[in-house]
N, CA and C of each residue as an Amber inpcrd file, in Angstrom:
protein
   606
   8.1890000 -21.7610000  -6.8530000   8.9930000 -20.9030000  -6.7490000
   7.8720000 -19.8180000  -5.7940000   8.6810000 -18.4480000  -5.6820000
   8.0060000 -17.7170000  -4.4480000   6.8650000 -17.0890000  -4.9960000
   6.7760000 -16.6760000  -6.3870000   5.5510000 -15.7250000  -6.8850000
   4.7850000 -16.5370000  -7.2220000   4.9930000 -17.5840000  -7.8760000
   3.9350000 -18.8820000  -7.9540000   3.2110000 -19.3040000  -6.8830000
   3.8390000 -19.7320000  -5.6980000   2.9880000 -19.7590000  -4.4960000
   2.3320000 -18.5080000  -3.9360000   2.2500000 -17.3700000  -4.0000000
   2.3160000 -16.3160000  -3.5780000   0.9140000 -15.7550000  -4.5740000
   0.9780000 -15.5830000  -6.0910000   0.1180000 -15.4290000  -6.5570000
  -1.2830000 -16.4630000  -6.4560000  -0.5090000 -18.0440000  -6.4270000
  -1.3590000 -18.9030000  -6.5240000  -2.7630000 -18.6610000  -5.2670000
  -2.0120000 -18.1810000  -4.0490000  -3.0040000 -18.1690000  -2.8790000
  -3.6790000 -17.3280000  -3.1000000  -3.1520000 -16.1030000  -3.4750000
  -4.0600000 -14.6720000  -3.6680000  -5.4790000 -15.3700000  -4.6200000
  -4.9360000 -15.6870000  -5.7940000  -6.3190000 -16.0870000  -6.6740000
  -7.2820000 -17.5040000  -6.0560000  -6.7240000 -18.2800000  -5.7760000
  -7.2000000 -19.1980000  -4.8720000  -8.2350000 -18.7120000  -3.6070000
  -7.6510000 -17.6520000  -2.8780000  -8.3620000 -16.8310000  -1.8550000
  -9.5800000 -16.2300000  -2.7740000  -8.9700000 -15.3710000  -3.3170000
 -10.5280000 -14.3650000  -4.2520000 -11.5570000 -15.3290000  -4.6180000
 -11.1680000 -16.5960000  -5.4440000 -12.1050000 -17.0640000  -6.2000000
 -12.5580000 -18.0780000  -5.2290000 -11.9030000 -18.3530000  -4.3070000
 -13.1000000 -19.3590000  -3.3510000 -13.9460000 -18.2670000  -2.5380000
 -13.8160000 -17.1300000  -2.0390000 -14.5270000 -16.2340000  -1.3060000
 -15.3500000 -15.1550000  -2.1100000 -14.6880000 -14.8090000  -3.9180000
 -15.5340000 -13.7730000  -4.2150000 -15.2450000 -12.6370000  -3.8080000
 -16.4250000 -11.5140000  -4.0330000 -15.8280000 -10.1650000  -4.1080000
 -15.3770000 -10.1000000  -2.6390000 -15.9370000 -10.5650000  -1.4910000
 -15.4110000 -10.3860000  -0.0820000 -13.7500000 -10.5590000   0.2720000
 -13.4520000 -11.8090000  -0.7060000 -11.9260000 -11.7220000  -0.6290000
 -11.3830000 -10.5840000  -0.9310000 -11.9630000  -9.8330000  -2.3370000
 -11.4250000  -8.6700000  -2.5730000 -11.0060000  -7.6160000  -1.7050000
 -12.3250000  -7.6100000  -0.6430000 -12.5110000  -6.4210000   0.1230000
 -11.5950000  -6.6080000   1.1670000 -11.8440000  -8.0230000   1.4230000
 -10.7820000  -8.0770000   2.6720000  -9.2590000  -7.8960000   2.2800000
  -8.6800000  -8.3950000   1.2140000  -7.2530000  -8.3000000   0.7790000
  -6.9470000  -6.8560000   0.8080000  -7.8260000  -5.8880000   0.3990000
  -7.6030000  -4.5970000  -0.0690000  -7.6740000  -3.7630000   1.7050000
  -8.5340000  -4.3670000   2.3180000  -8.7270000  -3.8410000   3.6670000
  -7.8090000  -3.7760000   4.3720000  -7.0590000  -5.0360000   4.3350000
  -6.1160000  -5.1470000   5.4530000  -4.8430000  -5.1680000   4.6310000
  -4.9110000  -5.0300000   3.8120000  -3.3080000  -5.1750000   2.6670000
  -2.5030000  -5.5730000   3.1430000  -2.6010000  -7.6520000   3.1950000
  -1.9500000  -8.3230000   3.3910000  -0.9980000  -8.8310000   1.8870000
  -1.4780000  -8.2600000   0.8950000  -0.7340000  -8.2970000  -0.5450000
  -0.9250000  -7.0750000  -0.9750000   0.1130000  -6.4870000  -2.1880000
  -0.1570000  -5.1190000  -2.3790000  -1.2830000  -4.9250000  -3.3480000
  -1.8750000  -3.5650000  -3.2500000  -2.8930000  -3.1770000  -4.0680000
  -2.8550000  -3.9270000  -5.6530000  -1.7970000  -3.5080000  -6.1930000
  -1.3530000  -3.8450000  -7.5360000  -1.7560000  -5.2030000  -7.6560000
  -1.0930000  -5.9740000  -6.6880000  -1.2000000  -7.7040000  -6.8830000
  -2.8200000  -8.0920000  -6.9970000  -3.4320000  -7.7240000  -5.7520000
  -4.7950000  -8.0880000  -5.7400000  -5.7310000  -7.5630000  -6.9060000
  -5.4920000  -6.2470000  -7.3420000  -6.4080000  -5.6110000  -8.3720000
  -6.0420000  -6.5040000  -9.5140000  -5.0330000  -6.7100000 -10.2430000
  -4.3430000  -7.2310000 -11.4970000  -5.1000000  -8.6040000 -11.4860000
  -4.6700000  -9.7100000 -10.3760000  -5.5660000 -10.7360000 -10.5390000
  -7.3490000 -10.5000000 -10.5180000  -7.7920000  -9.2370000  -9.7020000
  -9.1540000  -9.1480000  -9.6840000  -9.5820000  -8.9090000 -11.3470000
  -8.6450000  -8.3000000 -12.0460000  -9.0920000  -8.3210000 -13.3230000
  -8.7680000  -9.4940000 -14.2650000  -7.9500000 -10.2930000 -13.8410000
  -7.8240000 -11.2810000 -14.5950000  -9.0140000 -12.1500000 -14.6340000
  -9.3460000 -12.3240000 -13.4240000 -10.7690000 -13.3140000 -12.8670000
 -12.0540000 -12.3490000 -13.4790000 -11.7640000 -11.1510000 -13.4730000
 -12.9860000 -10.7050000 -14.4580000 -12.9380000 -10.9380000 -16.0170000
 -11.6430000 -11.1180000 -16.5410000 -11.6120000 -11.9070000 -18.1920000
 -12.0520000 -13.1450000 -17.6190000 -11.6190000 -13.9870000 -16.8240000
 -12.5140000 -15.5960000 -16.7910000 -14.2310000 -15.3360000 -16.6830000
 -14.3540000 -14.3230000 -16.2820000 -16.2480000 -14.3340000 -16.1910000
 -16.3590000 -14.4490000 -14.7810000 -15.3280000 -14.5820000 -13.9810000
 -15.8220000 -14.9540000 -12.4080000 -16.1330000 -13.4270000 -11.3800000
 -15.5080000 -12.2650000 -11.9410000 -16.1500000 -11.0320000 -11.2140000
 -16.6200000 -10.1940000 -12.5920000 -17.4600000  -9.0480000 -12.0700000
 -17.5290000  -8.0170000 -12.9860000 -16.3980000  -7.1330000 -13.0100000
 -16.0510000  -6.2200000 -13.8220000 -14.9710000  -5.2600000 -13.3900000
 -15.1760000  -4.1410000 -12.8900000 -16.3210000  -3.6050000 -13.1610000
 -16.6880000  -2.0340000 -12.4370000 -17.0950000  -2.5090000 -11.4210000
 -17.6560000  -3.5510000 -10.8650000 -17.9550000  -3.9260000  -9.1630000
 -16.7380000  -4.2840000  -8.2310000 -15.9460000  -4.9640000  -9.5680000
 -14.7570000  -5.6470000  -8.4000000 -13.6450000  -4.1380000  -8.0210000
 -14.0970000  -3.2310000  -9.2450000 -13.0400000  -2.2020000  -8.9510000
 -13.9280000  -1.4180000  -7.7360000 -15.2060000  -1.1570000  -7.7170000
 -15.6100000  -0.0700000  -6.4020000 -15.3580000  -1.1220000  -4.8160000
 -15.3070000  -2.2130000  -5.4410000 -14.9300000  -3.4040000  -3.6850000
 -13.7170000  -3.0600000  -3.1980000 -12.6360000  -2.4980000  -4.6740000
 -11.2300000  -2.7210000  -4.3360000 -11.1650000  -1.4290000  -3.7190000
 -12.2270000  -0.3160000  -4.0690000 -12.0130000   1.2240000  -3.6570000
 -12.6280000   1.0850000  -2.5210000 -13.7760000   0.4120000  -2.0980000
 -13.8810000   0.4870000  -0.3590000 -13.1750000  -0.0160000   0.0240000
 -12.6070000  -1.2270000  -0.0770000 -11.6780000  -2.1090000   0.5790000
 -10.6240000  -1.4550000   1.2250000  -9.8850000  -0.9670000  -0.2720000
  -8.8440000   0.6430000   0.2580000  -8.9920000   1.3880000   1.3120000
 -10.5890000   1.8530000   1.0080000 -10.7750000   3.3030000   1.9790000
 -11.2860000   2.6530000   3.3600000 -11.4490000   1.2250000   3.9000000
 -11.2550000   0.6590000   5.0440000 -10.1130000   0.8870000   5.6720000
  -9.2940000   0.6920000   4.5370000  -7.5680000   0.4370000   5.1940000
  -7.0950000   1.7840000   5.7200000  -7.7320000   2.6580000   4.6770000
  -7.3950000   4.0630000   4.9910000  -8.0000000   4.7840000   6.3530000
  -9.1860000   4.1700000   6.7770000  -9.4790000   4.9400000   7.7000000
  -8.9130000   4.3510000   8.9590000  -8.4730000   2.8040000   9.1610000
  -7.5010000   2.4550000   9.8840000  -6.4900000   3.1060000  10.2220000
  -5.8350000   3.2820000   9.4270000  -4.3620000   4.0320000   9.2200000
  -4.6450000   5.1870000  10.1900000  -6.1160000   6.2410000   9.3450000
  -6.3580000   7.4050000   9.9850000  -6.4500000   7.4210000  11.4800000
  -7.2020000   6.2250000  11.6910000  -7.8860000   6.2860000  13.5830000
  -6.2400000   5.8350000  13.9700000  -5.4120000   5.0670000  13.7390000
  -3.8330000   4.4020000  14.2350000  -3.3900000   6.0290000  14.6580000
  -3.5900000   6.7360000  13.5840000  -2.5300000   8.0160000  13.5200000
  -3.1110000   8.9810000  14.7130000  -4.3880000   9.3250000  14.4630000
  -5.0470000  10.0640000  15.3870000  -4.9860000   9.4520000  16.9540000
  -5.3390000   8.6390000  16.9010000  -5.3300000   7.9840000  18.5150000
  -3.9960000   7.4150000  19.1020000  -3.4120000   6.7670000  18.2180000
  -1.7370000   6.3280000  18.6050000  -0.7110000   7.0640000  18.2930000
  -0.7120000   7.7480000  17.1430000   0.5680000   8.4430000  16.6410000
   0.7000000   9.5430000  17.5140000  -0.4780000  10.2440000  17.5920000
  -0.5010000  11.7570000  17.8970000   0.0540000  11.6150000  19.7120000
  -0.2860000  10.7540000  20.3080000  -0.0720000  10.7390000  21.7040000
   1.3060000  10.4110000  21.6450000   1.3850000   9.4690000  21.0050000
   3.1570000   9.0990000  20.7520000   4.2650000   9.9920000  20.6340000
   3.7450000  10.6450000  19.4570000   4.8870000  11.9560000  19.1420000
   4.6480000  13.0210000  20.3240000   3.7300000  13.2360000  20.9690000
   3.5750000  14.3880000  21.8260000   4.4910000  13.7500000  23.4440000
   4.2190000  12.6220000  23.4010000   5.6380000  12.1900000  24.5920000
   6.5580000  11.5900000  24.1910000   6.7860000  11.1740000  23.0730000
   8.2880000  10.8960000  22.6590000   9.0580000  11.4510000  21.4670000
   8.0660000  12.5010000  20.8410000   8.6360000  13.3350000  19.7530000
   9.5860000  13.9820000  20.1960000  10.3260000  14.0570000  21.3950000
  11.5500000  15.1030000  21.5300000  12.6210000  13.6500000  21.0820000
  12.4830000  12.8690000  21.8750000  13.7560000  11.5740000  21.2810000
  13.8160000  11.2970000  20.1720000  12.7590000  11.5830000  19.1090000
  12.8160000  11.2400000  17.9180000  13.4760000  12.6110000  17.0260000
  13.6810000  13.6030000  17.8530000  14.4240000  14.8680000  17.0610000
  13.4530000  15.6800000  16.5470000  12.0490000  15.5750000  17.1880000
  10.8640000  16.4610000  16.6160000  10.8930000  17.7390000  17.3060000
  10.6410000  18.6950000  17.0280000  10.3930000  19.6030000  17.5490000
   8.8500000  19.7480000  18.3310000   8.4560000  20.4490000  19.1700000
   7.2850000  20.5780000  19.8570000   6.3190000  20.8410000  18.5680000
   6.8050000  22.0420000  17.7870000   5.8390000  22.4290000  16.8030000
   5.4650000  21.4790000  15.4390000   6.0160000  20.4010000  15.6590000
   5.5430000  19.3700000  14.6590000   4.3340000  19.4030000  14.5100000
   3.5810000  18.8090000  15.8560000   2.0580000  18.6190000  15.1340000
   1.2800000  19.4750000  14.7320000   2.2000000  20.6570000  15.4210000
   1.0790000  21.9790000  15.2220000   1.4360000  22.2690000  13.3330000
   2.6560000  22.2560000  12.7970000   2.9880000  22.1280000  11.3910000
   2.3770000  20.8910000  10.4700000   2.1050000  19.5660000  11.1560000
   1.5560000  18.6910000  10.2270000  -0.0740000  19.3690000  10.2460000
  -0.7230000  19.6140000  11.0080000  -1.8160000  20.3230000  11.3050000
  -2.2800000  21.5560000  10.1170000  -1.5300000  22.2410000   9.9540000
  -1.5850000  23.3580000   9.1970000  -1.3650000  22.8720000   7.6250000
  -0.4460000  22.1580000   7.8110000   0.0130000  21.4240000   6.3600000
  -1.2450000  20.6560000   5.5960000  -1.9680000  19.9950000   6.5470000
  -3.2140000  19.3720000   5.8520000  -4.1090000  19.9380000   5.7020000
  -4.3430000  21.3520000   6.7430000  -5.4160000  21.8860000   6.2340000
  -5.0920000  22.9200000   5.1530000  -3.9310000  22.8840000   4.5540000
  -3.5620000  23.6780000   3.1190000  -3.5520000  22.7510000   1.8490000
  -2.8960000  21.3740000   2.0460000  -2.6700000  20.6850000   1.0620000
  -3.5190000  19.5250000   1.2670000  -3.7800000  19.0900000   2.2500000
  -4.5620000  17.5450000   2.8970000  -5.6370000  17.0740000   1.4020000
  -6.7080000  18.2200000   1.0590000  -7.3430000  17.7640000  -0.0550000
  -6.7130000  16.8320000  -1.3510000  -5.5340000  17.5860000  -1.6320000
  -4.6970000  17.0950000  -2.7490000  -4.1170000  15.9520000  -2.6930000
  -3.1690000  15.9460000  -1.4450000  -2.7880000  14.7280000  -1.0540000
  -3.7720000  13.7150000  -0.8790000  -4.5390000  13.6540000  -0.0520000
  -5.4480000  12.3270000   0.0090000  -5.8310000  11.8720000  -1.0620000
  -6.1920000  12.8470000  -2.2600000  -7.0560000  12.4480000  -3.4030000
  -5.6210000  11.9110000  -4.5050000  -4.6420000  12.5840000  -4.9040000
  -3.9350000  12.4210000  -5.5120000  -3.1010000  11.5150000  -5.3630000
  -2.6750000  11.2940000  -4.1770000  -1.8320000  10.3220000  -3.9850000
  -1.9880000   8.7610000  -3.6760000  -3.3730000   8.6940000  -3.9230000
  -4.0560000   7.6790000  -3.8990000  -3.7940000   6.9050000  -5.3260000
  -3.3400000   7.6100000  -6.1760000  -3.2210000   7.3990000  -7.5880000
  -1.5660000   6.7570000  -7.9590000  -0.8890000   6.8870000  -6.9870000
   0.7450000   6.7710000  -6.8560000   0.8530000   5.5210000  -6.3010000
   0.9880000   4.5360000  -7.1290000   1.3970000   2.8010000  -6.6460000
   2.5950000   3.1180000  -5.3720000   2.3740000   2.5710000  -4.4010000
   3.8740000   2.1520000  -3.4440000   3.5940000   3.3720000  -2.4730000
   2.8450000   4.5240000  -2.5170000   2.5900000   5.6470000  -1.8420000
   1.2310000   5.9030000  -0.8540000   0.4280000   5.3120000  -1.9280000
  -1.4270000   5.4540000  -1.5490000  -1.5150000   5.4280000  -0.0980000
  -0.6940000   4.0520000   0.5340000  -1.0660000   3.7530000   1.7900000
  -0.7410000   4.7700000   2.5800000   0.0950000   5.6490000   2.5890000
   1.4040000   6.3120000   3.4260000   0.8050000   7.5920000   4.0150000
  -0.4820000   8.0100000   3.1840000  -0.7250000   9.3350000   3.3530000
  -1.9520000   9.7850000   4.9760000  -2.6840000   8.2420000   4.9540000
  -3.3760000   8.2750000   6.0650000  -2.7990000   8.4760000   7.5220000
  -1.9470000   7.6950000   7.8850000  -1.7120000   7.8750000   8.8880000
  -0.9770000   9.0510000   9.3620000  -0.2430000  10.0860000   8.7310000
  -0.1340000  11.4180000   9.1230000  -0.8310000  12.3600000   8.8180000
  -2.3810000  12.1290000   8.5740000  -3.6090000  12.6170000   8.1750000
  -4.3400000  12.5520000   9.3060000  -3.7900000  11.5430000  10.0140000
  -4.7590000  11.4040000  11.4940000  -4.0200000  11.9950000  12.4440000
  -2.5470000  12.1120000  12.3180000  -1.6210000  12.9920000  13.1420000
  -2.2060000  14.4400000  13.1330000  -2.4930000  14.7720000  11.8700000
  -2.6420000  16.1450000  11.5040000  -4.1590000  16.5410000  11.7600000
  -5.0000000  15.3920000  12.1710000  -6.2900000  15.7760000  12.6200000
  -6.7270000  16.4860000  11.0300000  -6.7910000  15.6640000   9.8900000
  -7.4490000  15.6750000   8.8250000  -8.7380000  15.4050000   9.2300000
  -9.7430000  16.3300000   8.3180000 -11.0220000  15.7260000   8.2180000
 -11.6200000  14.4800000   7.8820000 -12.2890000  14.2330000   8.8450000
 -12.4880000  12.3600000   8.9870000 -13.3360000  12.2510000   7.2490000
 -14.7410000  13.1380000   7.6340000 -15.7270000  12.3440000   6.4320000
 -14.8680000  13.1460000   5.0350000 -13.9080000  14.1370000   4.9730000
 -13.1160000  14.3430000   3.1380000 -12.2570000  12.9620000   3.4890000
 -11.3920000  12.7330000   4.4410000 -10.5570000  11.6270000   4.0210000
 -11.6280000  10.1900000   3.2770000 -12.3730000   9.9670000   3.9200000
 -13.3920000   8.8930000   3.1970000 -13.5030000   9.1480000   1.9840000
 -14.5320000  10.0270000   2.0480000 -14.9290000  10.7920000   0.4030000
 -13.8560000  10.7110000  -0.4350000 -12.4430000  11.4620000  -0.4160000
 -11.4160000  11.6510000  -1.1860000 -10.5450000  10.6490000  -1.4070000
 -10.7770000   9.8170000  -0.3850000  -9.6840000   7.9930000  -0.2400000
 -10.5760000   7.5350000  -1.5620000 -11.8610000   7.1980000  -1.2800000
 -12.6990000   6.5850000  -2.1770000 -12.3360000   7.0310000  -3.8350000
 -12.8450000   8.4030000  -3.7750000 -12.8230000   9.0230000  -5.1550000
 -11.1690000   8.6290000  -5.5690000 -10.1560000   8.6530000  -5.0350000
  -9.0470000   8.3880000  -5.3930000  -8.7140000   7.1600000  -5.9270000
  -8.7760000   6.4880000  -4.9250000  -8.8520000   4.6720000  -4.9860000
  -9.7280000   4.2160000  -6.7050000 -10.6010000   4.7260000  -6.4330000
 -11.7600000   4.1690000  -7.4650000 -10.9920000   4.0520000  -9.1120000
 -10.6210000   5.0040000  -9.4700000  -9.7410000   5.2850000 -10.7100000
  -8.6390000   4.3920000 -10.7650000  -7.4680000   4.2940000  -9.5320000
  -6.6950000   3.2400000  -9.5310000  -7.1090000   1.7110000  -9.4450000
  -7.7310000   1.9190000  -8.4600000  -8.2840000  -0.0890000  -8.6410000
  -8.7920000  -0.3940000  -9.9150000  -9.6320000   0.2490000 -10.8070000
 -10.2220000   0.2480000 -12.2920000  -8.7130000   0.1930000 -13.1240000
  -8.2370000   0.9210000 -13.1820000  -6.9930000   0.7700000 -14.0630000
  -6.2090000  -0.1930000 -13.8050000  -5.7490000  -0.5710000 -12.3450000
  -5.2560000  -2.2840000 -12.2330000  -5.9380000  -3.3380000 -12.7060000
  -7.4310000  -3.4080000 -12.1890000  -8.0700000  -4.5860000 -12.5420000
  -8.2900000  -4.5240000 -14.1970000  -8.5120000  -3.6220000 -15.1550000
  -8.9590000  -3.5310000 -16.3300000  -7.5560000  -3.8660000 -17.3810000
  -6.3400000  -3.1900000 -16.4870000  -4.9660000  -4.1190000 -17.0950000
  -4.6760000  -5.6280000 -16.9060000  -5.0500000  -6.2130000 -15.4830000
  -5.1380000  -7.4300000 -15.7860000  -6.3200000  -8.2070000 -16.4080000
  -7.2520000  -7.7010000 -16.7200000  -8.3190000  -7.8020000 -17.7860000
  -7.5240000  -8.0730000 -19.3940000  -6.8350000  -7.0810000 -19.8680000
  -6.7450000  -7.4030000 -20.9030000  -5.4420000  -7.9590000 -21.1280000
  -4.5750000  -8.1130000 -19.9640000  -3.5620000  -9.2430000 -19.9270000
  -3.7910000 -10.8640000 -19.8760000  -5.3560000 -11.0690000 -19.7950000
  -6.0910000 -12.3120000 -19.5140000  -5.5470000 -13.3890000 -20.0300000
  -5.1020000 -13.0800000 -21.5770000  -4.6320000 -13.8440000 -22.4330000
  -3.6560000 -14.6350000 -22.2730000  -2.9180000 -13.3650000 -21.5520000
  -1.2510000 -13.7870000 -21.4100000  -0.7290000 -13.9010000 -20.0690000
  -1.8950000 -14.6250000 -18.9990000  -1.5320000 -14.5540000 -17.7930000
  -0.4760000 -15.5410000 -17.4290000  -0.6580000 -16.7860000 -18.0300000
   0.6020000 -18.0560000 -17.6140000   2.0050000 -17.3490000 -18.2220000
   1.9780000 -16.5270000 -19.3210000   3.8270000 -15.8240000 -19.5880000
   3.9770000 -15.0510000 -18.5040000   2.7240000 -14.2450000 -18.1310000
   2.7430000 -13.0480000 -16.7860000   3.5520000 -14.1110000 -15.6510000
   2.7810000 -14.9300000 -15.4330000   3.5720000 -15.6980000 -13.8030000
   4.6450000 -16.2270000 -14.3410000   4.9590000 -16.7080000 -15.6150000
   6.4820000 -17.3050000 -15.8830000   7.3480000 -16.3150000 -15.5150000
   7.2130000 -14.8970000 -16.5920000   7.8640000 -13.9130000 -15.8920000
   8.2020000 -13.8060000 -14.3940000   7.1500000 -13.6970000 -13.4330000
   7.4590000 -13.2070000 -12.0240000   8.3260000 -14.4860000 -11.5470000
   7.8170000 -15.4680000 -11.8660000   8.6500000 -16.9460000 -11.1480000
  10.2570000 -16.5670000 -11.5630000  10.7700000 -16.0720000 -13.0130000
  12.0090000 -15.4980000 -13.4740000  12.5360000 -14.6450000 -12.4360000
  11.3260000 -13.2050000 -12.0070000  11.8650000 -12.5130000 -11.2860000
  12.3590000 -12.8260000  -9.9810000  11.9960000 -14.1220000  -8.8730000
  12.1400000 -14.6730000  -7.6790000  13.6830000 -14.3560000  -7.6060000
  14.0380000 -15.0430000  -8.4780000  15.9630000 -15.1160000  -8.3800000
  16.4890000 -13.6370000  -8.5230000  15.7800000 -12.6930000  -9.5500000
  16.2780000 -11.5250000  -9.2830000  16.3610000 -11.1400000  -8.1520000
  14.9590000 -10.7950000  -7.6090000  14.7360000  -9.8830000  -6.6630000
  15.5290000 -10.5250000  -5.1300000  15.8850000 -11.9910000  -5.4300000
  16.6140000 -12.5980000  -4.4340000  18.0270000 -12.2220000  -4.2750000
  18.6440000 -11.9130000  -5.7060000  20.1570000 -11.3810000  -5.8570000
  20.3060000 -10.0690000  -5.0610000  18.9960000  -9.4440000  -5.3360000
  18.8980000  -7.5320000  -5.2250000  19.0550000  -7.8780000  -3.5220000
  18.1220000  -8.3890000  -2.7410000  18.2040000  -8.9950000  -1.3710000
  19.6670000  -9.0310000  -0.8690000  20.1880000  -9.8010000  -1.4360000
  21.6470000 -10.3260000  -0.7640000  22.4890000  -9.2590000  -1.0270000
  22.2600000  -8.3420000  -2.2810000  23.4520000  -7.2660000  -2.4340000
  23.1810000  -6.3280000  -1.2170000  21.7030000  -5.7180000  -1.2900000
  21.5090000  -4.8970000  -0.2290000  22.0510000  -5.2340000   1.4180000
  21.8150000  -6.6810000   1.6290000  22.3150000  -7.0590000   2.8290000
  23.7770000  -6.8770000   3.0450000  24.6780000  -7.2710000   1.7950000
  25.7920000  -7.2370000   1.8720000  26.2540000  -5.1690000   2.1630000
  25.5680000  -4.6540000   1.2350000  25.6290000  -3.0880000   1.0070000
  25.8020000  -2.6310000   3.0530000  24.7550000  -3.1580000   3.2710000
  24.3660000  -2.8870000   4.8610000  25.2510000  -2.9800000   5.9010000
  25.7940000  -4.4540000   5.8380000  26.8130000  -5.1080000   6.7520000
  28.3290000  -4.3050000   6.6310000  28.5070000  -3.7210000   5.1530000
  29.9360000  -3.4570000   4.9880000  29.9390000  -1.7040000   5.6990000
  28.8200000  -1.4340000   5.3760000  28.5710000  -0.1000000   6.2460000
  28.8190000  -0.0950000   7.9570000  28.0000000  -1.2010000   8.5190000
  28.1390000  -1.3610000   9.7790000  29.3390000  -2.1120000  10.0580000
  30.0240000  -2.5930000   9.4920000  31.4870000  -2.9240000   9.6330000
  32.6580000  -1.4720000   9.6130000  32.1710000  -0.9760000   8.3860000
  33.4100000   0.4830000   8.5580000  32.7450000   1.6390000   9.6350000
  31.4020000   1.5230000  10.1350000  31.2840000   2.4040000  11.0960000
  32.1620000   1.9000000  12.4610000  31.8860000   0.4460000  13.0070000
  32.7820000  -0.0300000  14.1060000  34.2880000   0.1520000  13.8600000
  35.1190000   0.1180000  12.5780000  36.4120000   0.4910000  12.5010000
  36.6610000   1.9440000  12.4720000  35.4820000   2.7990000  12.3120000
  35.9210000   3.7760000  12.8240000  35.4330000   4.3220000  13.8890000
  34.8460000   3.6330000  14.8130000  34.5390000   3.6060000  16.1250000
  35.6660000   3.6320000  16.9890000  36.6700000   2.3070000  16.3420000
  37.5170000   2.2680000  16.9490000  39.0820000   2.7100000  16.9310000
  39.0020000   3.5370000  15.8230000  40.2350000   4.3520000  15.4420000
  39.8510000   6.0040000  16.4410000  38.4310000   6.3320000  16.3670000
  38.6370000   7.9190000  16.9180000  38.5940000   7.4050000  18.5840000
């Protein structure tokens, strides 16, 4: 099953490389942070890792990922929007408004959004576009990611005795996810077909 192969590859990678494996996975984000840290917590339950240390490593890796996204936003995203923003219906003052927003709310956004699953990776790129203070980004990213990584790792630690049951549940979810993907594909195909028919009638 997909989930079994995916989770097995993650645990094998982390187990064979150790803490550097956690750092690589969280820095480059080839797997969701939630998955990486939950499995790291499970390995802490097995005695492979120290719970506190692996949380620190995870937070450090996430911070590296944030820095990379920030640099891309600063060096690549900003020049791109300056040149092509008008074609994306973005007004000329978009960059100025982004800078003002991050000057006013950036500290709270960079810190608190790190605690929100699925959203924590999205703030660094616009922070780069908005020229948010780099030192603050590094510090607040690490401080925001640390409790998040610890909470996930600790959850994996607590679920250690039931890990086989969790894997079975994930394997069962493969069918559900495939079904959802098919429904979404059908939905978009119907929209596309409807637009074509509408275009012919107009």
